[in-house]
MARGU-665809 format. One record per residue (C-alpha): residue in one letter; chain; z, y, x. Coordinates in steps of 0.2 Angstrom, whole numbers, plus 5000, padded with zeros to 4 digits. Example, Ala and Ser with C-alpha at 12.3 -4.5 7.8 and 13.67 -1.06 7.14 Angstrom:
% residues 2
   rest   kette     c3     c2     c1
      a       A   5039   4978   5062
      s       A   5036   4995   5068
% end
This chain:
% residues 315
   rest   kette     c3     c2     c1
      x       A   5000   5000   5000
      x       A   4998   5018   5005
      x       A   5016   5024   5008
      x       A   5021   5042   5012
      x       A   5037   5042   5022
      x       A   5045   5060   5021
      x       A   5058   5062   5035
      x       A   5051   5049   5046
      x       A   5060   5055   5062
      x       A   5078   5054   5054
      x       A   5091   5041   5056
      x       A   5084   5030   5043
      x       A   5066   5035   5045
      x       A   5065   5029   5063
      x       A   5069   5011   5061
      x       A   5060   5011   5044
      x       A   5043   5016   5050
      x       A   5040   5000   5061
      x       A   5046   4989   5047
      x       A   5033   4997   5035
      x       A   5019   4995   5047
      x       A   5024   4977   5051
      x       A   5024   4973   5032
      x       A   5006   4979   5032
      x       A   5008   4996   5023
      x       A   4997   5011   5027
      x       A   5010   5023   5032
      x       A   5009   5042   5032
      x       A   5024   5049   5041
      x       A   5030   5067   5040
      x       A   5039   5078   5053
      x       A   5041   5097   5054
      x       A   5039   5097   5073
      x       A   5022   5095   5082
      x       A   5030   5087   5097
      x       A   5036   5072   5087
      x       A   5019   5068   5080
      x       A   5013   5057   5095
      x       A   5028   5046   5093
      x       A   5024   5043   5074
      x       A   5006   5039   5079
      x       A   5012   5027   5092
      x       A   5022   5018   5079
      x       A   5007   5015   5069
      x       A   5008   5029   5056
      x       A   4997   5044   5052
      x       A   5007   5059   5057
      x       A   5008   5073   5045
      x       A   5016   5089   5052
      x       A   5022   5099   5037
      x       A   5037   5109   5032
      x       A   5040   5104   5014
      x       A   5051   5120   5011
      x       A   5035   5130   5011
      x       A   5027   5134   4994
      x       A   5013   5122   4990
      x       A   5016   5111   5005
      x       A   5022   5096   4995
      x       A   5008   5097   4983
      x       A   4995   5099   4997
      x       A   5003   5084   5006
      x       A   5002   5072   4991
      x       A   4984   5077   4987
      x       A   4979   5074   5005
      x       A   4988   5057   5007
      x       A   4986   5050   4989
      x       A   5001   5039   4991
      x       A   5005   5024   4980
      x       A   5023   5025   4985
      x       A   5034   5040   4992
      x       A   5049   5037   5002
      x       A   5060   5052   5002
      x       A   5072   5053   5017
      x       A   5073   5072   5018
      x       A   5089   5078   5026
      x       A   5095   5091   5038
      x       A   5113   5088   5044
      x       A   5115   5091   5062
      x       A   5119   5078   5075
      x       A   5133   5088   5082
      x       A   5141   5091   5065
      x       A   5157   5102   5066
      x       A   5169   5100   5051
      x       A   5175   5118   5053
      x       A   5157   5123   5050
      x       A   5154   5111   5035
      x       A   5150   5125   5023
      x       A   5134   5130   5032
      x       A   5129   5113   5037
      x       A   5130   5107   5019
      x       A   5121   5122   5012
      x       A   5106   5119   5024
      x       A   5105   5101   5019
      x       A   5107   5105   5000
      x       A   5092   5117   5002
      x       A   5081   5103   5010
      x       A   5085   5092   4995
      x       A   5084   5105   4982
      x       A   5068   5113   4988
      x       A   5059   5100   4998
      x       A   5064   5085   4988
      x       A   5062   5094   4972
      x       A   5044   5099   4976
      x       A   5040   5082   4983
      x       A   5046   5073   4967
      x       A   5036   5085   4956
      x       A   5021   5083   4966
      x       A   5022   5064   4966
      x       A   5024   5064   4947
      x       A   5010   5076   4944
      x       A   4998   5066   4956
      x       A   5002   5049   4947
      x       A   5011   5041   4962
      x       A   5017   5024   4956
      x       A   5034   5023   4964
      x       A   5047   5035   4972
      x       A   5061   5029   4983
      x       A   5074   5043   4985
      x       A   5089   5044   4997
      x       A   5106   5048   4990
      x       A   5124   5044   4995
      x       A   5137   5031   4990
      x       A   5152   5043   4994
      x       A   5151   5054   4979
      x       A   5161   5043   4967
      x       A   5176   5051   4959
      x       A   5192   5047   4969
      x       A   5206   5038   4962
      x       A   5211   5019   4962
      x       A   5206   5006   4975
      x       A   5192   4997   4965
      x       A   5175   4998   4974
      x       A   5163   5008   4963
      x       A   5147   5002   4955
      x       A   5132   5012   4951
      x       A   5138   5015   4933
      x       A   5155   5023   4938
      x       A   5158   5041   4937
      x       A   5153   5053   4951
      x       A   5164   5067   4959
      x       A   5156   5081   4948
      x       A   5171   5092   4951
      x       A   5172   5089   4970
      x       A   5179   5103   4981
      x       A   5167   5115   4989
      x       A   5156   5114   4998
      x       A   5153   5096   4992
      x       A   5152   5101   4974
      x       A   5135   5109   4977
      x       A   5129   5094   4986
      x       A   5133   5082   4972
      x       A   5124   5094   4960
      x       A   5108   5093   4970
      x       A   5109   5074   4972
      x       A   5112   5071   4954
      x       A   5098   5082   4949
      x       A   5086   5073   4961
      x       A   5092   5056   4955
      x       A   5089   5061   4937
      x       A   5071   5068   4940
      x       A   5067   5051   4949
      x       A   5075   5039   4937
      x       A   5070   5048   4922
      x       A   5052   5050   4926
      x       A   5040   5042   4913
      x       A   5026   5043   4925
      x       A   5032   5033   4940
      x       A   5045   5020   4944
      x       A   5061   5028   4952
      x       A   5072   5020   4964
      x       A   5088   5029   4971
      x       A   5096   5022   4986
      x       A   5114   5028   4988
      x       A   5117   5025   5006
      x       A   5135   5023   5014
      x       A   5140   5032   5029
      x       A   5127   5028   5042
      x       A   5131   5021   5059
      x       A   5120   5016   5074
      x       A   5107   5025   5083
      x       A   5104   5043   5078
      x       A   5120   5045   5068
      x       A   5137   5053   5070
      x       A   5144   5036   5075
      x       A   5133   5033   5090
      x       A   5138   5037   5108
      x       A   5137   5056   5109
      x       A   5137   5058   5090
      x       A   5149   5070   5083
      x       A   5161   5058   5075
      x       A   5163   5047   5091
      x       A   5165   5063   5102
      x       A   5178   5070   5090
      x       A   5188   5054   5090
      x       A   5186   5052   5109
      x       A   5194   5070   5111
      x       A   5207   5066   5098
      x       A   5200   5079   5087
      x       A   5198   5067   5072
      x       A   5215   5064   5065
      x       A   5221   5052   5052
      x       A   5225   5064   5038
      x       A   5240   5060   5027
      x       A   5241   5041   5025
      x       A   5222   5039   5028
      x       A   5220   5029   5012
      x       A   5202   5035   5009
      x       A   5189   5022   5011
      x       A   5172   5024   5019
      x       A   5158   5012   5014
      x       A   5147   5011   5029
      x       A   5130   5004   5033
      x       A   5121   5001   5049
      x       A   5104   5011   5050
      x       A   5095   4995   5053
      x       A   5102   4987   5037
      x       A   5098   5004   5028
      x       A   5080   5003   5033
      x       A   5079   4985   5027
      x       A   5085   4989   5010
      x       A   5072   5004   5009
      x       A   5058   4992   5014
      x       A   5064   4980   5000
      x       A   5064   4995   4988
      x       A   5045   4998   4991
      x       A   5040   4985   4979
      x       A   5056   4979   4971
      x       A   5070   4986   4959
      x       A   5072   5001   4948
      x       A   5086   5013   4945
      x       A   5101   5017   4957
      x       A   5108   5005   4971
      x       A   5123   5007   4983
      x       A   5117   5002   5000
      x       A   5133   4998   5009
      x       A   5141   4984   5019
      x       A   5153   4971   5012
      x       A   5169   4979   5017
      x       A   5174   4997   5014
      x       A   5184   5005   5029
      x       A   5201   5013   5026
      x       A   5202   5029   5037
      x       A   5218   5023   5044
      x       A   5210   5008   5051
      x       A   5192   5015   5055
      x       A   5197   5029   5066
      x       A   5209   5020   5077
      x       A   5197   5006   5078
      x       A   5183   5017   5085
      x       A   5196   5025   5097
      x       A   5200   5008   5104
      x       A   5182   5004   5106
      x       A   5179   5021   5115
      x       A   5194   5018   5127
      x       A   5202   5033   5119
      x       A   5220   5037   5114
      x       A   5225   5033   5096
      x       A   5221   5047   5084
      x       A   5234   5060   5079
      x       A   5241   5060   5062
      x       A   5241   5076   5052
      x       A   5249   5081   5035
      x       A   5236   5085   5022
      x       A   5242   5103   5020
      x       A   5239   5106   5038
      x       A   5222   5099   5038
      x       A   5217   5108   5023
      x       A   5219   5125   5032
      x       A   5207   5119   5045
      x       A   5194   5109   5037
      x       A   5196   5112   5018
      x       A   5200   5102   5003
      x       A   5185   5091   5003
      x       A   5187   5083   5019
      x       A   5206   5081   5016
      x       A   5202   5072   4999
      x       A   5188   5061   5007
      x       A   5201   5056   5020
      x       A   5215   5052   5008
      x       A   5207   5046   4991
      x       A   5188   5042   4993
      x       A   5184   5025   4985
      x       A   5173   5012   4992
      x       A   5157   5006   4984
      x       A   5150   4989   4979
      x       A   5133   4982   4985
      x       A   5133   4968   4972
      x       A   5118   4976   4962
      x       A   5107   4978   4978
      x       A   5110   4961   4983
      x       A   5106   4954   4966
      x       A   5091   4965   4961
      x       A   5083   4970   4978
      x       A   5086   4953   4986
      x       A   5095   4963   5000
      x       A   5111   4960   5010
      x       A   5117   4967   5026
      x       A   5114   4958   5042
      x       A   5129   4967   5048
      x       A   5141   4963   5034
      x       A   5156   4973   5040
      x       A   5159   4988   5050
      x       A   5171   4980   5063
      x       A   5158   4968   5069
      x       A   5144   4982   5069
      x       A   5154   4995   5078
      x       A   5159   4983   5091
      x       A   5142   4983   5097
      x       A   5138   5002   5096
      x       A   5136   5003   5115
      x       A   5122   4990   5114
      x       A   5113   4999   5099
      x       A   5114   5017   5105
      x       A   5101   5025   5116
      x       A   5105   5030   5133
% end
């Protein structure tokens, strides 16, 4: 099939591209940077250098490529994410999803694209309780700023895709990504913060992160090219409590154990959202993806996956 991969140089786009090519798809891969086009061509794709934030860019791209399937991996979070600057980082990412993805969804629908696969997140479920969330559970619509705006944009895009009468919509709610190109790789912002003891366990650390390795996220996305409809959590089998996850990474890095900080202190530095995420975020269930996409993670839990981070991270 003719597949348009938007955001081909991102954390998921990079491992996904060779999987699409190996599966026999004709891939058109986007980047905003001219210097990255040769790497896309070398991987077997036709490189499309385009800024989807520009007026008319999405419509022109879709007319030119005439894809049967669009895979939307558009994001803009920095590799060196600083929690103290979360507001600006989230605002920039929200703009990419609101303007870029919004235009691409509209262009795909207008052009008669058969299938649209959209990136979303599995860490926007409403906090409270220990049960892993399914795709039908309530989302955190009243999340603290700046994440409230992110949830609004994500839900609007999800609704546009799954509610389309013209194309089959698939929404992949990925867990926190780890592996090459993520905050959890060597040199990534999370690992750097933990190594410097700048990533404390807030309160009791009861919040639970559902993670997924980028290789598994790419495999799930490949499956969604011709399978499934609706919303799917793409996460590993075992949500990670913050009180276990951060010390585990510190130990792998050979760093000192993380500090413990009361919630009220952390709130003054990083804001209410990150405190709530660290103390009350629920995990997510991958049962629906395993059943309906025929996908299951090759790396079933974060303990095993993170243990090999040095082997899977670039030099």
